[in-house]
C-alpha positions as CSV (number, residue, x, y, z in Angstrom):
1,M,-134.1,-150.3,-55.0
2,K,-135.0,-152.8,-57.8
3,A,-138.4,-151.2,-58.1
4,L,-136.9,-147.7,-58.5
5,I,-134.5,-148.9,-61.3
6,L,-137.3,-150.7,-63.0
7,T,-139.5,-147.6,-62.9
8,A,-136.7,-145.5,-64.3
9,V,-136.1,-147.9,-67.2
10,L,-139.8,-148.1,-68.0
11,L,-140.1,-144.3,-67.9
12,G,-137.2,-144.0,-70.3
13,L,-138.7,-146.5,-72.7
14,A,-142.0,-144.7,-72.6
15,V,-140.3,-141.4,-73.5
16,C,-138.5,-143.1,-76.4
17,V,-141.7,-144.6,-77.8
18,L,-143.6,-141.3,-77.6
19,A,-140.7,-139.5,-79.4
20,Q,-140.7,-142.0,-82.2
21,Q,-144.5,-141.8,-82.6
22,S,-144.4,-138.0,-83.0
23,K,-141.9,-138.1,-85.9
24,P,-144.0,-140.1,-88.4
25,A,-146.9,-137.7,-87.9
26,Q,-144.8,-134.8,-88.9
27,A,-143.4,-136.8,-91.9
28,N,-147.0,-137.5,-93.1
29,Q,-147.8,-133.8,-93.2
30,V,-148.8,-132.4,-96.6
31,H,-147.7,-128.9,-97.4
32,A,-148.8,-127.6,-100.8
33,S,-149.9,-124.6,-102.8
34,G,-151.9,-124.1,-105.9
35,C,-155.2,-123.1,-107.5
36,V,-158.4,-124.5,-106.1
37,Q,-160.6,-126.2,-108.8
38,Q,-164.0,-127.7,-108.8
39,G,-164.0,-131.5,-109.0
40,V,-166.2,-133.6,-111.4
41,E,-168.5,-134.5,-108.5
42,A,-170.5,-131.8,-106.9
43,G,-168.9,-130.2,-103.8
44,C,-165.5,-131.7,-104.5
45,L,-162.5,-129.3,-104.3
46,L,-159.2,-130.1,-106.0
47,M,-155.8,-128.5,-106.0
48,K,-152.7,-129.3,-108.1
49,D,-149.6,-128.5,-106.2
50,T,-147.4,-126.1,-108.1
51,Q,-144.1,-127.7,-107.0
52,S,-144.8,-131.4,-107.2
53,G,-147.6,-131.5,-109.7
54,K,-149.6,-133.8,-107.4
55,L,-153.4,-133.5,-107.5
56,Y,-155.0,-133.2,-104.1
57,Q,-158.6,-133.6,-103.1
58,L,-159.2,-131.0,-100.3
59,L,-161.3,-132.2,-97.4
60,I,-162.0,-129.1,-95.4
61,R,-164.3,-128.5,-92.4
62,G,-165.5,-125.0,-91.9
63,A,-164.8,-122.1,-94.3
64,R,-163.8,-123.4,-97.8
65,P,-161.8,-121.6,-100.4
66,E,-163.6,-120.7,-103.6
67,A,-162.7,-122.3,-106.9
68,G,-160.1,-120.2,-108.7
69,M,-158.5,-119.0,-105.5
70,A,-154.7,-119.6,-105.0
71,I,-154.1,-121.1,-101.6
72,E,-151.4,-122.6,-99.4
73,M,-152.5,-125.5,-97.2
74,T,-151.2,-127.9,-94.6
75,G,-152.9,-131.2,-93.8
76,S,-152.5,-135.0,-93.5
77,P,-153.4,-137.8,-95.9
78,F,-156.9,-139.1,-95.6
79,R,-157.1,-142.9,-95.5
80,G,-160.9,-143.3,-95.9
81,I,-163.3,-143.5,-98.9
82,T,-164.5,-140.4,-100.6
83,S,-167.1,-139.8,-103.3
84,C,-164.9,-137.5,-105.3
85,M,-162.7,-140.2,-106.9
86,Q,-160.1,-137.6,-107.9
87,G,-156.7,-136.7,-106.5
88,Q,-155.1,-137.8,-103.2
89,P,-157.5,-137.0,-100.4
90,V,-156.1,-134.7,-97.7
91,S,-157.7,-133.6,-94.5
92,V,-156.8,-129.9,-94.5
93,A,-155.8,-128.6,-91.1
94,K,-155.3,-125.0,-92.2
95,W,-155.3,-123.0,-95.4
96,S,-154.8,-119.4,-96.4
97,R,-155.0,-117.4,-99.5
98,S,-151.6,-117.3,-101.3
99,A,-150.0,-113.8,-101.3
100,V,-147.6,-114.7,-104.2
101,Q,-149.6,-116.9,-106.6
102,Q,-152.4,-115.9,-109.0
103,C,-154.8,-118.2,-110.7
104,S,-156.2,-117.9,-114.3
105,A,-160.0,-117.8,-114.8
106,G,-159.8,-121.2,-116.5
107,E,-158.3,-123.0,-113.5
108,A,-161.4,-122.5,-111.4
109,T,-163.6,-124.7,-113.6
110,Q,-161.0,-127.0,-115.2
111,R,-162.2,-130.5,-114.7
112,R,-159.7,-133.4,-114.4
113,S,-160.2,-137.0,-115.3
114,A,-160.8,-139.5,-112.5
115,H,-157.3,-140.8,-112.7
116,P,-154.7,-138.3,-111.2
């Protein structure tokens, strides 16, 4: 009987721990939209979020948006070192072309200083 109660308590604690661990992952998600820009360093893509004004460095595996394209993206903060030295690095989980935002021709090649 004691073993059954102990098992139930441990199972309940495990469920609580898993539930708490999933919440911070959602809180760390980055949702942003803006115009993709070339970075100062070759191959670096940047995007200034139209709502917050934050400059993000986009780390994308696979197909990448072109500079000058308006996109919406979702990702998570990247905690490692990058060679771009601009903006907050974000590992982009998914991105899509924005249906509502347009970018000017100058935004594609606009270069930002190394300090966001």
